[in-house]
Backbone as CSV, one residue per row, in Angstrom:
resi,resn,N_x,N_y,N_z,CA_x,CA_y,CA_z,C_x,C_y,C_z
1,MET,84.308,14.816,110.924,84.608,16.194,111.136,84.586,16.486,112.640
2,ILE,85.625,17.189,113.119,85.747,17.494,114.543,85.263,18.917,114.791
3,LYS,84.374,19.015,115.732,83.875,20.344,116.091,84.633,20.808,117.324
4,HIS,85.167,21.999,117.223,85.887,22.564,118.349,84.911,23.347,119.228
5,LYS,85.005,23.072,120.479,84.177,23.817,121.414,85.060,24.843,122.119
6,PHE,84.764,26.095,121.860,85.502,27.167,122.512,84.822,27.471,123.839
7,PRO,85.615,27.721,124.861,84.995,28.022,126.156,84.250,29.360,126.104
8,LYS,83.117,29.367,126.733,82.318,30.589,126.789,82.939,31.520,127.846
9,PRO,82.858,32.810,127.594,83.401,33.730,128.604,82.584,33.631,129.883
10,HIS,83.299,33.646,130.965,82.638,33.521,132.251,82.046,34.869,132.653
11,LYS,80.796,34.829,133.001,80.153,36.058,133.444,80.551,36.384,134.879
12,LYS,80.993,35.385,135.620,81.385,35.624,137.009,82.577,36.568,137.089
13,LYS,83.562,36.377,136.234,84.748,37.226,136.276,84.404,38.665,135.903
14,ALA,83.584,38.842,134.883,83.199,40.185,134.474,82.369,40.854,135.568
15,CYS,81.500,40.088,136.172,80.652,40.619,137.247,81.508,40.970,138.459
16,HIS,82.499,40.151,138.752,83.388,40.398,139.891,84.183,41.686,139.676
17,LYS,84.681,41.898,138.468,85.421,43.118,138.158,84.513,44.339,138.255
18,LEU,83.275,44.184,137.803,82.321,45.280,137.869,81.999,45.624,139.322
19,ASN,81.847,44.614,140.166,81.585,44.853,141.583,82.770,45.548,142.240
20,ASN,83.985,45.153,141.862,85.177,45.809,142.406,85.228,47.277,141.989
21,ALA,84.836,47.555,140.745,84.838,48.933,140.260,83.819,49.777,141.020
22,PHE,82.624,49.224,141.236,81.601,49.966,141.979,82.027,50.173,143.429
23,SER,82.647,49.177,143.996,83.104,49.294,145.372,84.177,50.378,145.489
24,LEU,85.094,50.430,144.538,86.121,51.461,144.525,85.488,52.838,144.351
25,LEU,84.495,52.938,143.487,83.798,54.195,143.263,83.068,54.647,144.530
26,GLU,82.448,53.721,145.231,81.761,54.056,146.471,82.737,54.578,147.524
27,TYR,83.885,53.947,147.641,84.893,54.408,148.598,85.408,55.798,148.215
28,ALA,85.593,56.042,146.930,86.071,57.352,146.479,85.045,58.432,146.810
29,ILE,83.769,58.136,146.591,82.715,59.105,146.903,82.648,59.337,148.411
30,LEU,82.766,58.278,149.193,82.730,58.404,150.651,83.881,59.270,151.162
31,ILE,85.075,59.052,150.636,86.235,59.844,151.042,86.051,61.300,150.631
32,ALA,85.482,61.539,149.434,85.250,62.917,148.990,84.251,63.631,149.898
33,ILE,83.210,62.927,150.333,82.219,63.524,151.225,82.851,63.855,152.577
34,ILE,83.664,62.950,153.097,84.322,63.184,154.389,85.276,64.371,154.304
35,VAL,86.038,64.456,153.228,86.981,65.572,153.060,86.222,66.889,152.934
36,ALA,85.117,66.895,152.177,84.314,68.111,152.028,83.745,68.550,153.380
37,ALA,83.302,67.597,154.187,82.757,67.930,155.510,83.845,68.513,156.409
38,LEU,85.034,67.944,156.375,86.134,68.462,157.197,86.558,69.859,156.753
39,ILE,86.570,70.102,155.462,86.919,71.435,154.964,85.848,72.440,155.383
40,GLY,84.589,72.041,155.298,83.511,72.926,155.716,83.537,73.215,157.202
41,MET,83.914,72.242,158.001,83.966,72.425,159.445,85.206,73.183,159.886
42,SER,86.210,73.277,159.053,87.455,73.923,159.456,87.235,75.402,159.777
43,VAL,86.313,76.051,159.065,86.032,77.461,159.336,85.487,77.610,160.752
44,TYR,84.518,76.773,161.117,83.920,76.852,162.443,84.920,76.483,163.536
45,LEU,85.753,75.499,163.254,86.769,75.104,164.220,87.774,76.231,164.448
46,ARG,88.193,76.874,163.370,89.143,77.973,163.477,88.546,79.138,164.270
47,ARG,87.285,79.466,163.998,86.624,80.557,164.726,86.466,80.212,166.203
48,SER,86.136,78.973,166.478,85.969,78.548,167.869,87.283,78.665,168.634
49,LEU,88.356,78.175,168.050,89.664,78.267,168.699,90.102,79.713,168.868
50,SER,89.819,80.541,167.868,90.178,81.952,167.959,89.423,82.623,169.103
51,GLY,88.147,82.304,169.250,87.359,82.865,170.333,87.847,82.414,171.697
52,LYS,88.211,81.134,171.793,88.727,80.617,173.069,90.036,81.299,173.441
53,TRP,90.936,81.470,172.472,92.213,82.134,172.744,91.997,83.587,173.138
54,ARG,91.059,84.257,172.431,90.808,85.666,172.746,90.270,85.805,174.171
55,THR,89.343,84.937,174.541,88.794,84.967,175.892,89.887,84.714,176.923
56,PHE,90.717,83.738,176.655,91.826,83.418,177.565,92.768,84.603,177.722
57,ILE,93.166,85.218,176.617,94.105,86.336,176.649,93.469,87.547,177.329
58,ASP,92.192,87.822,177.025,91.523,88.972,177.633,91.447,88.840,179.149
59,TYR,91.109,87.664,179.619,90.965,87.493,181.067,92.301,87.292,181.777
60,THR,93.312,86.855,181.039,94.617,86.651,181.660,95.395,87.955,181.741
61,PHE,95.474,88.674,180.626,96.304,89.875,180.579,95.495,91.159,180.712
62,GLY,94.230,91.137,180.278,93.427,92.347,180.352,92.527,92.378,181.560
63,LYS,92.589,91.338,182.346,91.784,91.206,183.552,90.293,91.363,183.260
64,GLY,89.875,90.894,182.078,88.469,90.902,181.715,87.961,92.218,181.176
65,ARG,88.844,93.213,181.055,88.410,94.534,180.585,89.057,94.850,179.246
66,GLN,88.244,95.324,178.325,88.796,95.794,177.066,88.881,97.312,177.053
67,TYR,88.015,97.913,177.843,87.983,99.374,177.912,87.943,99.781,179.375
68,ASP,88.855,100.618,179.748,88.899,101.106,181.119,88.736,102.627,181.083
69,PRO,87.593,103.126,181.577,87.350,104.576,181.474,88.315,105.393,182.332
70,TYR,88.958,104.818,183.301,89.850,105.590,184.172,91.235,105.779,183.571
71,THR,91.626,104.899,182.678,92.974,105.029,182.098,92.936,105.531,180.668
72,THR,91.765,105.687,180.092,91.668,106.187,178.725,91.702,107.698,178.726
73,VAL,92.491,108.268,177.838,92.622,109.710,177.755,91.601,110.236,176.765
74,GLU,90.803,111.217,177.196,89.846,111.847,176.294,90.397,113.192,175.856
75,TRP,90.154,113.551,174.656,90.641,114.825,174.128,89.560,115.848,174.132
C-alpha cells in the first residue's frame, strides 16, 4: 500500500502575507495622520497669510493708519 504524503502548508507564506497586510495598514494610518495634521494646520496657515497680507496692504496703501481723525467727518 502506497501512502501519499501531501505537502504541509507553509507558514512562511501566510506569515509573509500577514506582515505585508500590517505594513500596508501602518502606512495607511500614517498617511491619515499626516493628512489630518495638514488639514488642522491649514486654518492657522490661512490666518497667518491673511494677517501678513493685511499688514502689508495697511502699511503700503494706508500708510499704517486705519483711522485718521483729520479726514473723518463727524456728524
